[in-house]
C-alpha positions as CSV (number, residue, x, y, z in Angstrom):
1,M,22.4,-27.2,34.2
2,S,20.2,-25.5,36.6
3,E,19.7,-21.5,36.6
4,K,20.5,-19.4,39.5
5,P,17.5,-17.5,41.1
6,Q,17.8,-14.1,39.8
7,T,18.5,-11.3,42.4
8,K,15.5,-8.2,42.2
9,F,17.9,-6.0,40.8
10,G,18.4,-8.5,37.7
11,Q,14.7,-9.0,37.3
12,Q,14.4,-5.3,37.0
13,V,17.2,-5.2,34.6
14,G,15.5,-7.9,32.6
15,E,12.1,-6.4,32.7
16,M,13.4,-2.8,31.4
17,A,15.4,-4.5,28.5
18,E,12.1,-6.6,27.4
19,L,10.4,-3.4,27.4
20,K,12.8,-1.5,25.4
21,L,12.8,-4.3,23.1
22,K,9.4,-4.1,22.5
23,A,9.5,-0.3,22.1
24,Q,12.2,-0.6,19.3
25,R,9.7,-3.1,17.5
26,R,6.8,-1.0,17.7
27,A,8.7,2.7,16.9
28,T,8.2,2.3,13.1
29,Q,4.5,1.1,13.4
30,T,3.6,3.6,15.7
31,V,5.0,6.2,13.3
32,W,3.1,4.7,10.4
33,S,0.1,4.8,12.4
34,G,0.3,7.9,13.9
35,L,0.7,9.3,10.3
36,G,-2.3,7.3,9.2
37,M,-4.7,8.4,11.9
38,M,-3.8,12.5,11.1
39,G,-4.7,11.4,7.5
40,L,-8.1,9.6,9.1
41,V,-9.0,12.4,11.2
42,G,-8.2,14.8,8.7
43,W,-10.6,13.1,5.8
44,S,-13.3,12.2,8.6
45,V,-13.6,15.9,9.5
46,S,-13.3,17.5,6.0
47,V,-15.6,15.0,3.8
48,P,-18.8,15.8,5.9
49,T,-18.0,19.4,6.2
50,L,-17.8,19.3,2.2
51,L,-20.9,17.3,1.6
52,G,-22.7,19.6,3.8
53,A,-21.8,22.6,2.2
54,A,-22.1,21.2,-1.4
55,L,-25.6,19.7,-0.2
56,G,-26.5,23.6,1.0
57,I,-25.5,25.4,-1.9
58,W,-27.5,23.0,-4.0
59,I,-30.8,23.6,-1.6
60,D,-30.0,27.6,-1.6
61,K,-29.7,27.4,-5.7
62,H,-32.9,25.8,-6.4
63,Y,-35.2,26.5,-3.3
64,P,-34.2,29.7,-2.2
65,G,-35.3,31.4,0.9
66,S,-34.5,33.7,3.8
67,H,-32.2,30.9,5.6
68,S,-29.0,30.1,4.4
69,W,-29.1,26.4,4.0
70,T,-25.3,26.3,3.2
71,L,-24.2,27.7,6.3
72,A,-26.4,25.4,8.4
73,L,-25.4,22.4,6.6
74,L,-21.9,23.2,6.6
75,A,-21.9,23.4,10.5
76,M,-23.6,20.5,10.7
77,G,-21.0,18.5,8.6
78,L,-18.6,20.0,10.8
79,G,-20.2,18.9,14.1
80,L,-20.7,15.3,12.6
81,G,-17.1,15.3,11.3
82,C,-15.7,16.3,14.2
83,F,-18.1,13.8,16.6
84,N,-16.5,11.2,13.8
85,A,-12.9,12.0,14.2
86,W,-13.3,11.9,18.3
87,H,-14.9,8.4,17.9
88,W,-12.2,7.1,16.0
89,V,-9.2,8.9,18.4
90,S,-10.9,7.3,21.3
91,K,-11.4,4.1,19.9
92,E,-7.3,4.0,18.9
93,D,-6.5,5.6,22.5
94,K,-8.4,2.9,24.6
95,K,-6.7,0.1,22.1
96,I,-3.4,1.8,22.6
97,H,-4.1,1.6,26.9
98,E,-5.4,-1.9,26.3
99,D,-2.2,-2.9,24.6
100,R,0.1,-1.2,27.0
101,D,-1.6,-2.6,30.2
102,Q,-1.2,-6.4,28.6
103,S,2.7,-5.4,28.1
């Protein structure tokens, strides 16, 4: 049995159906990976911020001075955490676009 050559419309319908099936297979993975990414971003910002604040409180308690180490290290921890979150999000965004381009 030989296959009939597909029309242009038939090819378009086939491609759209294939894309829809791929999207349905990835729907559950996308939801969980999105929630995981939100958690990763939250922790990657909050942990360095809290560690910086804790270190600053310890320094201020043991070595009092005219400047607040707590505020300075809290800001540095927040900056480091935001940079870390930006790094992870851009890495995942690049992976998503590469997967989309390969599809």
